[in-house]
C-alpha positions as CSV (number, residue, x, y, z in Angstrom):
1,X,0.0,0.0,0.0
2,X,1.3,3.5,-0.9
3,X,1.9,5.8,2.0
4,X,-0.8,8.5,1.7
5,X,-0.2,10.1,5.1
6,X,1.0,13.3,3.4
7,X,-1.0,13.2,0.2
8,X,-4.3,15.1,-0.3
9,X,-6.1,11.9,-1.4
10,X,-5.9,10.5,2.1
11,X,-9.0,12.7,2.9
12,X,-11.1,10.7,0.5
13,X,-9.6,7.2,0.7
14,X,-8.0,6.4,4.0
15,X,-9.6,5.2,7.3
16,X,-13.0,3.8,8.4
17,X,-14.6,7.2,8.2
18,X,-14.0,7.3,4.4
19,X,-15.9,4.1,3.8
20,X,-18.8,6.0,2.1
21,X,-16.2,7.7,-0.2
22,X,-14.6,4.4,-1.2
23,X,-18.1,3.0,-2.1
24,X,-18.2,5.6,-4.9
25,X,-14.9,4.4,-6.2
26,X,-16.0,0.7,-6.1
27,X,-19.1,1.8,-8.1
28,X,-16.7,3.0,-10.9
29,X,-14.9,-0.4,-11.1
30,X,-11.9,0.6,-9.0
31,X,-10.2,-2.0,-6.8
32,X,-8.9,-1.7,-3.3
33,X,-5.4,-1.6,-4.8
34,X,-6.5,1.3,-7.1
35,X,-7.9,3.2,-4.1
36,X,-4.6,2.8,-2.1
37,X,-2.5,4.4,-4.9
38,X,-1.9,8.1,-5.5
39,X,-4.8,9.8,-7.4
40,X,-3.6,11.6,-10.5
41,X,-6.0,14.1,-12.1
42,X,-5.9,13.9,-15.9
43,X,-7.6,17.0,-17.2
44,X,-8.1,17.9,-20.9
45,X,-9.9,20.7,-22.6
46,X,-11.5,18.3,-25.1
47,X,-14.6,19.4,-26.9
48,X,-16.1,19.4,-30.4
49,X,-16.0,23.2,-30.7
50,X,-13.0,23.2,-33.1
51,X,-10.1,21.0,-34.4
52,X,-7.8,22.4,-31.6
53,X,-9.3,20.1,-29.0
54,X,-10.7,17.0,-30.7
55,X,-7.5,14.9,-30.3
56,X,-7.2,15.5,-26.6
57,X,-9.3,12.7,-25.3
58,X,-7.3,10.2,-27.3
59,X,-4.1,11.5,-25.9
60,X,-5.6,11.5,-22.3
61,X,-6.0,7.7,-22.6
62,X,-2.2,7.4,-23.3
63,X,-1.5,9.6,-20.2
64,X,-3.7,7.2,-18.1
65,X,-1.7,4.2,-19.4
66,X,1.5,5.8,-18.3
67,X,0.1,6.7,-14.8
68,X,-1.2,3.1,-14.3
69,X,2.1,1.6,-15.4
70,X,3.9,3.5,-12.7
71,X,1.4,2.5,-9.9
72,X,-0.8,5.5,-9.9
73,X,-4.6,5.8,-10.3
74,X,-5.6,8.2,-13.0
75,X,-8.9,10.1,-12.7
76,X,-9.9,11.8,-16.0
77,X,-12.0,14.9,-16.3
78,X,-12.6,17.7,-18.8
79,X,-12.9,21.4,-18.5
80,X,-14.1,24.1,-20.9
81,X,-12.4,25.9,-23.6
82,X,-13.5,28.7,-25.9
83,X,-11.8,28.5,-29.3
84,X,-10.7,31.8,-30.6
85,X,-11.0,31.0,-34.3
86,X,-14.7,30.3,-33.8
87,X,-15.3,33.2,-31.3
88,X,-13.4,35.7,-33.5
89,X,-15.0,38.8,-35.0
90,X,-18.2,38.9,-33.0
91,X,-19.5,39.1,-29.4
92,X,-18.4,35.5,-28.7
93,X,-14.8,36.8,-28.4
94,X,-15.7,38.5,-25.1
95,X,-15.8,34.9,-23.7
96,X,-12.2,34.0,-24.7
97,X,-10.0,35.5,-22.1
98,X,-12.6,34.9,-19.4
99,X,-12.4,31.2,-20.3
100,X,-8.7,31.2,-19.2
101,X,-9.9,32.0,-15.7
102,X,-12.8,29.5,-15.8
103,X,-10.3,26.8,-16.9
104,X,-8.0,27.6,-14.1
105,X,-10.8,27.9,-11.5
106,X,-12.7,24.8,-12.6
107,X,-9.5,22.7,-12.6
108,X,-8.7,24.0,-9.1
109,X,-12.2,23.2,-7.9
110,X,-12.2,19.7,-9.3
111,X,-8.8,18.9,-7.8
112,X,-9.7,20.4,-4.4
113,X,-13.1,18.8,-4.3
114,X,-11.8,15.3,-5.0
115,X,-8.4,15.7,-3.3
116,X,-6.2,14.7,-6.2
117,X,-2.5,14.3,-5.5
118,X,-1.0,15.3,-8.9
119,X,-2.1,16.7,-12.2
120,X,-1.4,16.1,-15.9
121,X,-3.0,18.7,-18.1
122,X,-3.7,18.5,-21.9
123,X,-4.7,21.6,-23.8
124,X,-5.3,22.6,-27.4
125,X,-6.5,26.1,-28.0
126,X,-5.1,29.5,-27.0
127,X,-6.4,30.2,-23.5
128,X,-6.5,26.6,-22.4
129,X,-2.7,26.4,-22.3
130,X,-2.1,29.3,-19.8
131,X,-5.3,28.4,-18.0
132,X,-4.0,24.9,-17.1
133,X,-0.5,26.2,-16.3
134,X,-2.0,28.8,-14.0
135,X,-4.0,26.0,-12.2
136,X,-0.9,23.9,-11.8
137,X,1.0,26.8,-10.1
138,X,-2.0,27.7,-8.0
139,X,-2.5,24.2,-6.6
140,X,1.3,23.4,-6.5
141,X,0.9,19.7,-6.7
142,X,3.3,17.6,-8.9
143,X,2.2,18.5,-12.5
144,X,3.0,17.9,-16.1
145,X,1.6,20.0,-18.9
146,X,1.2,18.6,-22.4
147,X,0.1,20.4,-25.6
148,X,-2.3,18.6,-27.8
149,X,-0.4,19.5,-31.0
150,X,-0.8,21.8,-34.0
151,X,-2.9,21.3,-37.1
152,X,-1.2,20.2,-40.3
153,X,-0.8,23.0,-42.9
154,X,-3.4,23.2,-45.7
155,X,-2.4,23.4,-49.4
156,X,-3.8,25.9,-51.8
157,X,-2.5,26.6,-55.2
158,X,0.8,24.9,-54.4
159,X,1.5,26.7,-51.1
160,X,1.1,25.9,-47.4
161,X,-1.8,27.9,-45.9
162,X,-3.2,28.4,-42.4
163,X,-6.5,29.9,-41.1
164,X,-4.9,33.4,-41.1
165,X,-4.8,33.2,-44.9
166,X,-8.6,32.8,-44.8
167,X,-9.0,35.8,-42.4
168,X,-6.9,37.9,-44.8
169,X,-8.7,36.5,-47.8
170,X,-11.9,38.1,-46.4
171,X,-10.3,41.5,-46.7
172,X,-9.0,40.7,-50.1
173,X,-12.5,39.6,-51.2
174,X,-13.9,42.8,-49.8
175,X,-11.4,44.8,-51.8
176,X,-12.3,42.9,-55.0
177,X,-9.0,41.0,-55.1
178,X,-10.6,37.6,-54.7
179,X,-13.8,36.0,-55.9
180,X,-16.3,34.3,-53.7
181,X,-15.3,31.0,-55.4
182,X,-11.6,31.6,-54.4
183,X,-12.6,32.3,-50.8
184,X,-14.7,29.2,-50.7
185,X,-12.0,27.0,-52.2
186,X,-9.5,28.3,-49.6
187,X,-11.7,27.9,-46.6
188,X,-12.3,24.2,-47.5
189,X,-8.5,23.3,-47.5
190,X,-6.9,25.7,-44.9
191,X,-7.5,23.4,-41.9
192,X,-7.0,19.8,-42.9
193,X,-6.7,18.0,-39.6
194,X,-7.1,18.0,-35.8
195,X,-4.9,20.4,-33.9
196,X,-4.4,24.1,-33.1
197,X,-3.6,26.8,-35.6
198,X,-0.3,25.9,-37.3
199,X,1.7,29.2,-37.3
200,X,3.5,30.8,-34.3
201,X,0.2,32.0,-33.0
202,X,-0.9,32.0,-29.4
203,X,-1.3,28.2,-29.0
204,X,2.1,27.3,-30.4
205,X,3.7,30.2,-28.6
206,X,2.4,29.0,-25.3
207,X,3.3,25.4,-26.2
208,X,6.9,26.5,-26.6
209,X,6.6,28.3,-23.3
210,X,5.5,25.1,-21.6
211,X,8.7,23.4,-22.6
212,X,11.0,26.3,-21.9
213,X,9.4,27.0,-18.5
214,X,10.0,23.4,-17.6
215,X,6.4,22.2,-17.1
216,X,6.4,20.0,-20.2
217,X,8.7,17.2,-21.4
218,X,11.3,18.1,-24.0
219,X,10.0,17.9,-27.6
220,X,6.4,17.3,-26.4
221,X,5.1,20.6,-27.9
222,X,6.2,19.9,-31.5
223,X,4.5,17.0,-33.1
224,X,1.3,17.8,-34.9
225,X,-1.9,16.5,-33.3
226,X,-2.6,13.7,-35.8
227,X,0.9,12.1,-35.4
228,X,1.3,9.0,-33.2
229,X,4.3,10.7,-31.5
230,X,1.8,12.7,-29.5
231,X,0.5,9.6,-27.9
232,X,4.1,8.6,-27.0
233,X,4.7,11.9,-25.3
234,X,1.3,11.6,-23.5
235,X,2.3,8.2,-22.2
236,X,5.7,9.4,-21.0
237,X,4.0,12.4,-19.3
238,X,1.8,9.9,-17.4
239,X,4.9,8.0,-16.3
240,X,6.8,11.1,-15.4
241,X,4.1,12.5,-13.1
242,X,4.7,9.5,-10.8
243,X,8.4,10.3,-10.6
244,X,7.5,13.9,-9.6
245,X,5.3,12.6,-6.8
246,X,8.1,10.5,-5.5
247,X,10.7,13.3,-5.7
248,X,8.1,15.9,-4.5
249,X,9.0,18.3,-7.4
250,X,6.2,20.9,-7.7
251,X,5.3,23.6,-10.1
252,X,6.6,26.4,-7.9
253,X,10.0,24.6,-7.8
254,X,10.0,24.9,-11.6
255,X,8.2,28.2,-12.4
256,X,10.8,30.7,-11.0
257,X,11.7,34.2,-12.0
258,X,14.5,32.7,-14.2
259,X,12.0,30.2,-15.8
260,X,9.7,33.1,-16.7
261,X,12.6,35.0,-18.2
262,X,13.4,31.9,-20.3
263,X,9.7,31.8,-21.4
264,X,9.8,35.4,-22.5
265,X,13.0,34.7,-24.4
266,X,11.4,31.9,-26.5
267,X,8.5,34.1,-27.3
268,X,10.7,36.8,-28.7
269,X,13.1,34.4,-30.5
270,X,10.1,32.8,-32.3
271,X,8.3,36.0,-33.1
272,X,5.5,34.6,-31.0
273,X,2.1,35.9,-30.0
274,X,1.7,39.2,-28.1
275,X,-0.7,37.3,-25.9
276,X,2.3,35.8,-24.1
277,X,2.8,39.2,-22.5
278,X,-0.6,38.7,-20.9
279,X,-0.3,35.1,-19.9
280,X,3.2,35.1,-18.4
281,X,2.4,37.7,-15.8
282,X,-0.8,35.7,-15.0
283,X,1.2,32.5,-14.5
284,X,3.7,34.5,-12.4
285,X,0.9,35.8,-10.2
286,X,-0.1,32.2,-9.3
287,X,3.5,31.5,-8.3
288,X,3.8,34.7,-6.3
289,X,6.4,36.3,-8.6
290,X,6.1,39.9,-9.8
291,X,6.6,39.7,-13.6
292,X,4.6,42.3,-15.5
293,X,4.3,43.4,-19.1
294,X,7.4,45.6,-19.0
295,X,9.5,42.9,-17.4
296,X,8.5,40.7,-20.3
297,X,9.3,43.5,-22.7
298,X,12.8,43.9,-21.3
299,X,13.5,40.3,-22.3
300,X,12.0,40.8,-25.7
301,X,14.2,43.8,-26.4
302,X,17.5,41.9,-25.9
303,X,16.5,38.6,-27.6
304,X,17.4,37.9,-31.2
305,X,14.7,36.8,-33.6
306,X,15.7,33.3,-34.7
307,X,12.6,31.3,-36.0
308,X,11.2,32.0,-39.5
309,X,7.6,31.2,-38.6
310,X,4.2,32.4,-39.7
311,X,2.6,34.9,-39.6
312,X,5.8,37.1,-40.0
313,X,7.8,34.3,-41.6
314,X,7.5,31.3,-43.9
315,X,7.1,28.1,-41.9
316,X,4.6,26.5,-39.5
317,X,4.9,24.5,-36.2
318,X,5.3,21.2,-38.0
319,X,8.4,22.5,-39.8
320,X,10.0,23.7,-36.6
321,X,9.5,20.3,-35.0
322,X,11.0,18.5,-38.1
323,X,13.9,21.0,-37.9
324,X,14.8,20.0,-34.3
325,X,12.0,21.5,-32.2
326,X,12.2,23.6,-29.1
327,X,15.2,21.9,-27.7
328,X,17.4,22.8,-30.7
329,X,16.3,26.4,-30.5
330,X,17.0,26.4,-26.7
331,X,20.4,25.0,-27.3
332,X,21.5,27.9,-29.5
333,X,19.9,30.4,-27.2
334,X,21.8,28.8,-24.2
335,X,25.0,28.8,-26.2
336,X,24.5,32.5,-26.8
337,X,23.9,33.2,-23.1
338,X,20.2,34.0,-23.5
339,X,18.8,31.1,-21.4
340,X,19.2,30.3,-17.7
341,X,20.4,26.7,-17.6
342,X,20.0,26.1,-13.8
343,X,16.2,26.0,-13.9
344,X,14.5,22.8,-12.7
345,X,12.2,21.0,-15.1
346,X,9.6,18.1,-15.0
347,X,12.3,15.7,-16.1
348,X,13.8,16.1,-12.7
349,X,16.8,17.6,-14.3
350,X,17.9,21.2,-15.0
351,X,17.5,22.9,-18.4
352,X,21.3,22.7,-18.9
353,X,21.2,18.9,-18.2
354,X,18.2,18.5,-20.7
355,X,20.2,20.2,-23.4
356,X,23.3,18.0,-23.1
357,X,24.0,16.1,-26.3
358,X,21.8,18.4,-28.5
359,X,23.6,20.0,-31.4
360,X,22.4,22.8,-33.6
361,X,21.8,21.7,-37.2
362,X,22.8,24.6,-39.5
363,X,21.4,22.7,-42.6
364,X,17.7,23.3,-41.8
365,X,16.0,26.5,-42.9
366,X,13.5,27.2,-40.1
367,X,15.8,28.1,-37.1
368,X,18.8,30.4,-37.1
369,X,21.8,30.2,-34.7
370,X,22.0,32.9,-32.0
371,X,24.9,34.6,-33.9
372,X,23.0,34.6,-37.3
373,X,19.6,36.0,-36.4
374,X,16.8,37.1,-38.7
375,X,17.1,40.4,-36.8
376,X,19.0,41.3,-33.6
377,X,15.8,42.4,-31.8
378,X,13.1,40.1,-30.6
379,X,9.9,39.6,-32.6
380,X,7.8,41.4,-30.0
381,X,8.3,44.8,-28.4
382,X,6.9,46.7,-25.4
383,X,5.9,50.3,-25.7
384,X,5.3,53.1,-23.2
385,X,4.4,56.8,-23.4
386,X,1.7,59.3,-22.7
387,X,-0.8,57.2,-24.7
388,X,0.0,54.0,-22.7
389,X,1.5,54.9,-19.2
390,X,1.0,51.2,-18.2
391,X,2.5,50.0,-21.5
392,X,1.4,48.4,-24.7
393,X,2.8,45.7,-27.0
394,X,3.5,45.3,-30.7
395,X,4.7,42.3,-32.8
396,X,7.4,43.5,-35.1
397,X,8.3,40.2,-36.7
398,X,8.0,40.7,-40.5
399,X,7.6,44.5,-40.3
400,X,9.7,46.5,-42.8
401,X,9.6,49.7,-40.7
402,X,9.4,50.2,-37.0
403,X,8.1,53.8,-36.8
404,X,4.7,55.1,-37.7
405,X,3.1,58.6,-37.4
406,X,-0.5,59.2,-38.3
407,X,-3.9,60.7,-37.4
408,X,-6.3,59.0,-35.0
409,X,-9.5,57.4,-36.4
410,X,-11.5,56.5,-33.3
411,X,-14.0,53.6,-32.8
412,X,-15.6,52.6,-29.5
413,X,-15.9,48.9,-30.4
414,X,-14.5,46.4,-32.9
415,X,-17.7,46.1,-34.9
416,X,-17.8,49.7,-35.9
417,X,-14.1,49.6,-36.9
418,X,-14.6,46.4,-38.9
419,X,-17.5,48.0,-40.7
420,X,-15.4,50.9,-41.7
421,X,-12.6,48.7,-42.9
422,X,-14.9,46.5,-45.0
423,X,-16.3,49.6,-46.7
424,X,-12.8,51.0,-47.0
425,X,-13.7,54.1,-45.1
426,X,-10.1,54.8,-43.9
427,X,-7.0,56.0,-45.7
428,X,-3.3,55.4,-45.7
429,X,-1.6,57.0,-42.7
430,X,-4.6,56.5,-40.4
431,X,-4.1,55.2,-36.9
432,X,-7.2,53.2,-36.3
433,X,-8.2,53.3,-32.6
434,X,-10.4,50.5,-31.2
435,X,-11.2,51.2,-27.5
436,X,-13.5,50.1,-24.8
437,X,-12.3,46.5,-25.5
438,X,-10.1,46.1,-22.5
439,X,-10.5,43.5,-19.7
440,X,-13.1,45.7,-17.9
441,X,-14.5,47.6,-20.9
442,X,-15.1,44.7,-23.2
443,X,-15.6,43.0,-20.8
444,X,-13.1,40.3,-21.8
445,X,-10.4,42.0,-23.9
446,X,-11.3,40.8,-27.4
447,X,-8.8,39.9,-30.1
448,X,-9.0,41.8,-33.3
449,X,-7.9,39.3,-35.9
450,X,-11.0,39.8,-38.1
451,X,-10.2,43.5,-38.4
452,X,-6.4,43.2,-38.7
453,X,-6.8,40.3,-41.1
454,X,-9.1,42.3,-43.3
455,X,-6.8,45.3,-43.3
456,X,-3.9,43.1,-44.3
457,X,-6.0,41.4,-47.0
458,X,-6.7,44.8,-48.5
459,X,-2.9,45.4,-48.8
460,X,-2.9,48.1,-46.1
461,X,-1.0,46.1,-43.4
462,X,1.8,48.5,-43.1
463,X,0.1,51.6,-44.5
464,X,-2.1,52.1,-41.4
465,X,-1.5,51.4,-37.7
466,X,-4.0,50.0,-35.3
467,X,-4.1,50.7,-31.5
468,X,-6.4,49.0,-29.0
469,X,-6.9,48.4,-25.3
470,X,-8.0,44.9,-26.4
471,X,-5.8,42.1,-27.7
472,X,-4.6,40.7,-31.0
473,X,-4.5,37.1,-32.1
474,X,-1.1,35.5,-32.4
475,X,-1.9,35.4,-36.1
476,X,-2.2,39.2,-36.4
477,X,0.5,40.9,-38.5
478,X,1.0,44.6,-39.4
479,X,1.6,47.6,-37.3
480,X,-0.8,46.7,-34.5
481,X,-0.4,47.8,-30.8
482,X,-2.4,46.1,-28.2
483,X,-2.8,45.8,-24.4
484,X,-2.8,49.6,-24.1
485,X,-3.3,50.6,-20.5
486,X,-4.9,52.1,-18.6
487,X,-7.8,51.0,-20.7
488,X,-10.6,53.3,-21.9
489,X,-13.2,52.0,-19.5
490,X,-11.0,53.3,-16.6
491,X,-10.4,56.6,-18.2
492,X,-7.0,55.9,-19.7
493,X,-5.5,58.3,-22.3
494,X,-6.8,56.1,-25.1
495,X,-10.4,57.1,-24.0
496,X,-9.5,60.8,-24.5
497,X,-8.4,60.6,-28.1
498,X,-10.3,62.5,-30.8
499,X,-10.3,62.0,-34.6
500,X,-7.3,63.8,-36.1
501,X,-5.0,63.6,-33.0
502,X,-1.4,62.9,-34.2
503,X,0.1,59.7,-32.8
504,X,3.7,58.7,-32.9
505,X,4.7,55.0,-32.5
506,X,8.4,54.0,-32.4
507,X,9.0,50.3,-31.9
508,X,12.7,50.8,-32.0
509,X,12.7,53.2,-29.1
510,X,9.7,51.5,-27.4
511,X,7.5,54.6,-27.3
512,X,3.9,55.4,-28.1
513,X,2.7,59.0,-27.7
514,X,-0.1,61.4,-28.7
515,X,0.9,64.9,-29.5
516,X,-1.1,66.4,-26.6
517,X,0.2,68.2,-23.5
518,X,-0.4,67.1,-20.0
519,X,-2.8,70.0,-19.5
520,X,-4.7,69.1,-22.7
521,X,-5.1,65.5,-21.6
522,X,-6.1,66.7,-18.1
523,X,-8.8,69.0,-19.6
524,X,-10.2,66.1,-21.7
525,X,-10.2,63.8,-18.7
526,X,-12.4,66.3,-16.7
527,X,-15.0,66.1,-19.5
528,X,-14.8,62.3,-19.9
529,X,-17.6,60.1,-18.6
530,X,-17.4,56.3,-18.1
531,X,-19.5,54.3,-20.5
532,X,-22.2,52.0,-19.2
533,X,-21.4,48.3,-19.5
534,X,-23.5,46.2,-21.8
535,X,-23.5,43.4,-19.2
536,X,-25.3,43.9,-15.9
537,X,-25.3,40.2,-15.0
538,X,-23.8,36.8,-15.8
539,X,-20.2,35.6,-16.1
540,X,-18.9,38.6,-18.0
541,X,-20.4,41.0,-15.4
542,X,-18.6,39.0,-12.6
543,X,-15.4,39.1,-14.6
544,X,-15.5,42.9,-15.0
545,X,-15.9,43.3,-11.2
546,X,-12.7,41.4,-10.4
547,X,-10.3,41.6,-13.3
548,X,-7.1,43.5,-12.9
549,X,-5.0,45.5,-15.5
550,X,-3.6,44.0,-18.6
551,X,0.0,44.8,-17.7
552,X,-0.3,42.5,-14.7
553,X,-1.8,39.7,-16.8
554,X,-5.5,40.6,-16.2
555,X,-5.6,38.5,-13.0
556,X,-8.9,37.9,-11.2
557,X,-7.5,37.1,-7.7
558,X,-4.4,38.2,-5.6
559,X,-2.4,35.0,-6.3
560,X,0.1,33.3,-4.1
561,X,1.1,36.6,-2.3
562,X,-2.3,36.4,-0.4
563,X,-2.4,32.7,-0.1
564,X,-3.0,31.5,3.5
565,X,-2.5,27.7,3.1
566,X,-1.6,26.0,-0.2
567,X,-3.8,23.1,-1.4
568,X,-0.9,20.6,-1.4
569,X,-0.6,21.0,2.4
570,X,-4.2,20.5,3.4
C-alpha cells in the first residue's frame, strides 16, 4: 500500500470514516489496490467546438496508461475551452480571455473537491494552455503539462496555408481582389486535420513556453496533433508524473523568475504571440512572482529573432518540429547566453542537463543560430508613453519599418471599426483606434484578428496602424499595438483621443505618444464620462468586477502573495 499520510487523497480514501467515499470508487470499477494508490487528475480541454481540441481525449488515454504503469490511479476529467478562431470577430470573443480564468478555476475546484495528488493537463486552443499552467502553479501539486499538438498546414495553389490566410482573404475579397469562389476553395482546405492553428500564433507560442518554462517534457510541444508521436509523449507524461510525486517536485519549484525569463526569451526568439505578455504575468501571479508586461518587454528587447515562422515568416509549427524543435532552439539560445540553464524541469533535471547532447543543425532553414539572427531584436516589443502609461505591446516580426506617425481614427468597439474597414472608409496614414475593448470595458479584452486580417488582406497592413486596449491574435500581423493601459473604460488616455489627433509610434525606441500636452489630456479627462457596460449580470459581469489590468496579466485574484495555506498542504 502506498503511503498516503501526506497526500491530499488521504482525505477521500483512508480510514474507516471514508468508507462512504470508497463505495463511490467501487461503483466505478476501482479495486482496493487502485484506491490505495496516489490519485492523479488527468484534465483535458477536449470538446467538439473546433479542431484544436478533438484529439485531446485520445491523448488523455495514453496519459492514463503511463500513470497506471507507474502505480498511480488516473482520474480523468474535462474542463471548458473557448476556441478563438470560432469566437473571433463577434460578441463571442468576449468569452475568450474569461475562459482562461474559468479553466484555471474549474481545474482547481475539481482537484480540491476530489483531493487529487497530482495533475497532468492537456490543452489545445489558446487560453486553455495558460489556464491549465495557472491552475498547476496555484495548486502546487506535482504537475506535467502537455500540448495537444498543432494542425497540419493546408495546401492551396501549391502553397502551405493556415487559417490566417482565410481571415486575410476576407479582406482581399472585400477589396475585390478575390472572388467568392476563391474564398470558398481556400476555406475548405486551410484546416485539414485536428490540432491548433499551425503558425506561431498563441497556441504554439504557449506550447513552446510550456517546454521552456519546464512544465512539459522536451520535444512534447512539437509533433502535430494527428501524429502518433503525440501519444508517446502523453504516455511518457503519465509515467513522469509519478516520478515527480516520488521526488516531490512541484510547479513552484519549476516556475521561478528565471524560468519566466526563459519563457519570454522563447516568445521573442520565435516571433510569438503578443498574448504571451498577458499570460506570463498571470502565471507569475499564481507562483507569487512579480513579472509584468514591461518585465516581459525587457527580455523581448535583448533577444534575437531566430525562428522564421508564420505569420511574420515562412514556416509552421510542424516545420519547426522537423527542424529540431524547441530543444534545438533552446540549445543555440543557451550557447548565446540568453537562457538560464540552472532551472529545474519536470524531467527532474535542469534545463542545462536536458540540453546536453543536443547540437544545432545549420542545414535546416527554419531556425537560425543565435549569432546569425533574422534580426537582432526580438519579434515582439513593449511600448510606453503618454498614450500608454502602463504599457502596450506590438509584434514587429516581419515588419519593414518600426516607426509610424498618423492621425487617429477612433472607434468605440471592434464592430464599428470592422464595418469601416470592410467599406474601406479609412485612408493610408490613419491610426485606427479601437477602444473600450479592455478587460473591464469589453468586458473580456477581445482579439482583433478579423479586423487586422481584413486590413492586411486589403494590402494596407503597413500603410495604417491600429491601436487598441484589447488584444490581438497571435496570427495578427501589421503595425498593431495592443494591451494599451490604462484601458478606456477606466479613463486611460486612449479614451481621451479624438479623430485627427497625431500619434507617434516608435517600436525601435519603445515609445507610443499622442501629441497632446499634460494639460490638454487633463482637460479632456475632466469632461470624460465612463460608458455604461452592456453586461449587468452573468459571467462577463462578474469578470468585470474582479479583473485587474492587462500589464499584470488581467488577474482575477491576488495569487500566491495572499495565499493562507496552499492546497498541497491540506
